[in-house]
C-alpha positions in Angstrom: 0.0 0.0 0.0 1.5 3.4 -1.0 1.6 6.5 1.2 -1.1 8.0 -1.0 -3.4 5.0 -0.3 -2.7 5.2 3.4 -3.6 8.9 3.4 -6.8 8.2 1.5 -7.9 5.6 4.0 -6.8 7.0 7.4 -7.0 10.7 6.7 -10.5 10.5 5.3 -12.4 13.8 6.0 -9.3 15.4 7.5 -9.0 18.2 4.9 -12.7 19.1 5.4 -12.1 19.4 9.2 -9.2 21.8 8.7 -11.3 23.9 6.2 -14.3 24.1 8.7 -12.0 25.1 11.5 -10.5 27.9 9.4 -14.0 29.1 8.4 -15.9 28.8 11.6 -13.2 28.5 14.4 -15.1 25.5 15.8 -13.7 22.4 17.5 -14.3 18.8 16.6 -17.6 17.2 17.6 -17.9 14.0 19.6 -18.8 12.1 16.5 -15.8 13.5 14.6 -13.5 12.6 17.5 -14.9 9.0 17.6 -14.4 8.8 13.8 -10.7 9.8 14.2 -10.3 7.2 17.0 -11.8 4.5 14.8 -9.4 5.3 12.0 -6.5 5.1 14.5 -7.7 1.7 15.6 -8.0 0.5 12.0 -4.5 1.8 11.2 -3.0 -0.1 14.2 -4.8 -3.3 13.3 -3.5 -3.0 9.8 0.1 -2.8 11.1 1.0 0.7 10.0 3.6 2.6 12.0 2.5 5.6 14.1 5.4 7.8 13.1 4.5 7.6 9.4 0.9 8.3 10.2 1.7 11.4 12.2 3.9 12.6 9.4 1.0 12.0 7.0 -1.3 14.1 9.2 1.2 16.9 9.3 1.8 16.8 5.6 -1.9 16.9 4.9 -2.3 19.9 7.2 0.4 21.8 5.3 -1.1 20.7 1.9 -4.7 21.7 2.9 -4.0 24.7 5.0 -6.6 27.2 4.0 -5.2 30.2 2.1 -5.6 33.4 4.2 -7.0 31.5 7.2 -8.6 33.9 9.5 -8.3 31.6 12.6 -4.9 29.8 12.4 -5.1 29.0 16.1 -8.4 27.2 15.5 -6.8 25.2 12.6 -3.9 24.2 14.8 -6.3 23.2 17.6 -8.2 21.0 15.3 -5.0 19.4 13.9 -4.0 18.7 17.6 -7.5 17.3 18.4 -7.5 15.1 15.3 -4.0 13.7 16.0 -4.7 13.1 19.7 -7.9 11.2 18.9 -6.2 9.2 16.2 -3.3 8.3 18.5 -5.8 7.4 21.3 -7.5 4.9 19.0 -4.2 3.6 17.7 -3.0 3.0 21.3 -6.3 1.5 22.3 -6.0 -1.1 19.5 -2.4 -1.8 20.5 -3.4 -2.4 24.1 -6.2 -4.7 23.0 -3.8 -6.7 20.8 -1.3 -7.0 23.7 -4.0 -8.2 26.1 -5.2 -10.7 23.5 -1.6 -11.9 23.0 -1.1 -12.2 26.7 -4.3 -14.1 27.2 -3.3 -16.5 24.3 0.1 -17.0 25.8 -1.2 -17.6 29.3 -3.8 -20.1 27.9 -1.0 -21.9 26.1 1.2 -22.0 29.2 -1.6 -23.4 31.4 -2.5 -26.0 28.8 1.2 -27.0 28.4 2.0 -27.2 32.1 -1.3 -29.0 33.0 -1.5 -31.2 29.8 -5.1 -30.1 29.3 -5.0 -29.7 25.5 -4.7 -32.1 22.6 -1.0 -32.8 22.4 -0.9 -32.5 18.6 -2.5 -29.0 18.6 -0.4 -28.0 21.7 2.8 -28.8 19.7 1.6 -26.6 16.9 0.9 -23.8 19.2 4.2 -24.2 20.9 6.1 -23.4 17.8 4.7 -19.9 18.0 6.6 -19.4 21.2 9.9 -21.0 20.0 9.3 -24.5 21.5 9.5 -27.7 19.7 7.7 -30.1 21.9 8.6 -33.2 19.8 12.1 -32.8 21.5 13.0 -33.5 25.1 12.6 -30.6 27.5 13.3 -30.0 31.2 11.6 -27.5 33.5 13.0 -25.4 36.3 10.8 -23.8 38.9 11.9 -21.1 41.3 10.1 -19.9 44.4 10.8 -16.9 46.7 9.3 -15.2 49.7 6.8 -13.4 47.4 4.5 -14.5 44.7 5.5 -13.3 41.2 3.5 -12.4 38.1 4.7 -11.8 34.5 5.8 -8.2 34.2 7.0 -7.9 37.8 10.5 -6.7 38.3 11.9 -10.0 39.4 10.8 -12.1 36.4 11.9 -9.2 34.1 15.3 -9.1 35.6 15.8 -12.9 35.1 14.5 -12.6 31.6 16.9 -9.8 30.7 19.8 -11.8 32.0 18.7 -14.9 30.1 18.2 -13.1 26.8 21.5 -11.3 27.2 23.3 -14.5 27.8 21.6 -16.9 25.4 19.5 -14.9 23.0 17.0 -17.1 21.1 17.6 -20.6 22.4 14.0 -21.9 22.2 13.5 -21.1 25.9 10.2 -20.1 27.5 10.3 -18.0 30.6 7.0 -17.4 32.5 5.3 -17.4 35.9 2.8 -19.9 37.3 1.1 -19.8 40.7 3.5 -17.1 41.9 6.7 -19.0 40.9 9.2 -18.5 38.1 9.2 -21.2 35.4 11.8 -21.9 32.7 11.3 -24.5 30.0 14.4 -25.4 28.0 15.6 -28.1 25.6 17.0 -31.0 27.5 20.4 -30.8 25.8 20.9 -27.3 27.1 21.5 -27.9 30.8 23.6 -24.7 30.9 20.4 -22.7 30.3 18.6 -24.1 33.3 21.8 -23.8 35.5 22.0 -20.1 34.5 18.3 -19.6 35.2 18.7 -21.3 38.6 21.6 -19.0 39.5 19.9 -15.8 38.5 16.5 -16.8 39.9 18.1 -17.6 43.2 19.7 -14.2 43.3 16.6 -12.4 42.1 14.3 -14.0 44.6 16.6 -13.0 47.5 17.7 -16.5 48.3 14.7 -18.5 47.1 14.9 -22.1 46.0 15.0 -23.6 42.5 14.1 -27.2 41.5 14.9 -28.7 38.1 12.8 -31.6 36.8 14.3 -34.4 34.8 14.4 -34.2 31.0 11.3 -35.7 29.4 10.4 -36.4 25.8 7.4 -35.4 23.7 4.6 -32.9 24.2 3.7 -34.4 27.6 7.3 -34.3 28.7 7.0 -30.7 29.8 4.1 -31.6 32.1 6.1 -34.4 33.7 9.2 -32.4 34.2 7.2 -29.5 35.6 5.4 -31.8 38.1 8.8 -33.3 39.2 10.2 -29.8 39.9 7.1 -28.9 41.9 7.3 -32.2 43.9 11.0 -31.5 44.6 10.1 -28.1 46.1 7.4 -29.8 48.2 9.8 -32.4 49.4 12.4 -29.7 50.2 9.8 -28.0 52.4 8.8 -31.2 54.2 12.3 -32.4 54.7 13.8 -29.0 55.5 16.2 -29.2 52.6 18.0 -25.8 52.3 20.0 -26.5 49.1 19.5 -23.5 46.7 19.2 -25.8 43.7 17.4 -29.2 43.8 17.4 -31.7 41.0 14.5 -34.1 40.9 16.9 -36.8 39.7 18.8 -36.6 43.0 15.6 -37.0 45.1 14.1 -40.1 43.5 14.7 -42.1 46.6 11.9 -40.2 48.5 9.0 -41.1 46.2 10.2 -44.7 46.4 10.2 -44.6 50.2 6.6 -43.2 50.3 5.1 -45.3 47.5 3.7 -47.6 50.2 2.4 -45.0 52.6 0.9 -47.5 55.0 4.2 -49.4 55.3 6.1 -46.1 55.9 3.5 -45.1 58.5 4.0 -48.4 60.3 7.8 -48.0 60.3 7.6 -44.5 61.7 5.2 -45.5 64.5 6.9 -48.7 65.4 10.4 -47.2 65.3 9.9 -43.7 66.7 6.6 -44.1 68.6 8.4 -44.9 71.9 10.0 -41.5 71.8 6.7 -40.0 72.7 7.3 -41.2 76.3 10.2 -38.9 76.7 9.9 -35.8 78.7 9.0 -33.0 76.3 7.6 -35.4 73.7 9.1 -37.0 70.7 10.0 -33.8 68.7 13.3 -32.8 70.4 14.6 -36.4 70.0 13.5 -36.5 66.4 15.3 -33.2 65.8 18.4 -34.8 67.5 18.4 -37.8 65.1 17.8 -35.5 62.1 20.7 -33.3 63.0 22.9 -36.4 63.6 22.1 -37.8 60.2 22.3 -34.5 58.3 25.8 -33.8 59.8 27.2 -37.1 58.6 26.9 -38.8 62.0 29.3 -36.3 63.6 28.1 -35.6 67.1 30.1 -32.4 67.6 28.7 -30.9 64.4 25.1 -32.1 65.2 25.4 -30.6 68.7 26.5 -27.3 67.2 23.5 -27.2 64.8 21.2 -27.7 67.8 23.0 -25.3 70.0 23.8 -28.1 72.5 26.9 -29.2 74.3 28.4 -32.4 73.0 27.6 -34.0 76.4 23.9 -33.0 76.2 23.7 -34.3 72.6 25.3 -37.6 73.5 22.9 -38.0 76.4 20.0 -37.5 73.9 21.4 -40.3 71.7 21.6 -42.6 74.6 18.1 -41.7 75.6 16.9 -42.6 72.1 18.7 -45.9 72.3 17.0 -46.8 75.6 13.5 -45.8 74.4 13.6 -47.4 71.0 16.1 -50.2 71.4 17.8 -48.9 68.3 21.4 -47.6 68.6 22.1 -44.6 66.3 25.8 -45.6 66.3 25.1 -49.1 65.0 25.0 -49.1 61.1 22.1 -51.5 60.9 20.0 -49.7 63.5 21.1 -46.3 62.0 19.6 -47.2 58.6 16.2 -48.0 60.2 16.2 -44.9 62.3 17.2 -42.7 59.4 14.5 -44.1 57.1 12.0 -43.6 59.9 13.1 -40.0 60.3 12.6 -39.3 56.6 9.2 -40.9 56.8 8.3 -38.8 59.8 9.2 -35.6 57.9 7.3 -36.7 54.8 4.2 -37.7 56.9 4.5 -34.7 59.3 4.7 -37.0 62.3 4.1 -36.7 65.2 2.0 -33.6 64.5 -0.2 -35.7 62.3 -1.0 -38.9 64.1 -1.4 -42.1 62.1 
């Protein structure tokens, strides 16, 4: 479309408005302003640039400026009114387009992460966002003290760092349920590692979980769920590692696959600790610190702000109540598994 064609369509009636303003000194009516806004919307929807359209308005004003105009201020006022209304319509159309695009993107993300859409159609839609779901992908999820939405400073800062480092790598950055989410091809682990580093910093020491690489359109859902489960496990078990990999935590789902068997182990092994003065929790914390410190009593005592003597007394008390010696390798394994089960099942707060 030539510049003349653009002028003919989007400046329709504009010369007449200038002539009327010169002759009568009037301003634009409401209907005339609405007409300019409508033309602005049409121009935006057609993809024309605003700078060229403003230039066309000014050129038309010069071309059609009435000879010997008796009210030049009125002409200038009408030109300003017309341009302002036109720009308002143009911006309104752009905002509507952005909202529509955001809604479509959000719908795609929800469908992808929840697997609610036909996988074939989902794969087609994914190409629009630079993803090829026929390949294997992995998902990283970061959480912080606050909930994040797209457009917030934290997601924007992570996105800027990612784009600056990797450019277009078929990576999708988004937010979901207040968390930051990164979907990347499985063969680009450095992308997820970089995301984890910057998300940890941007969330002021939050925590990031990375799901295992999974293939096919449904692979993103699986990897995403693994990352979420890793964060949940970290919360239940008190894991403070800044970056968690689902592949390193596979033992925990195995341990809890038979929930009733795990509950029986916890109650039978740790139940006698409830007879202790102060209840079972202090002694459970003692065992947890002992195992987490690599069976080093001095380090475990330091973590609990106890003297080594007081800590050793607690271990002896546990041995007497349960019949299991934390220093014995065989008993230690049973106790450690029971402690993991107690954390996962929230025992003794939740009785079984």
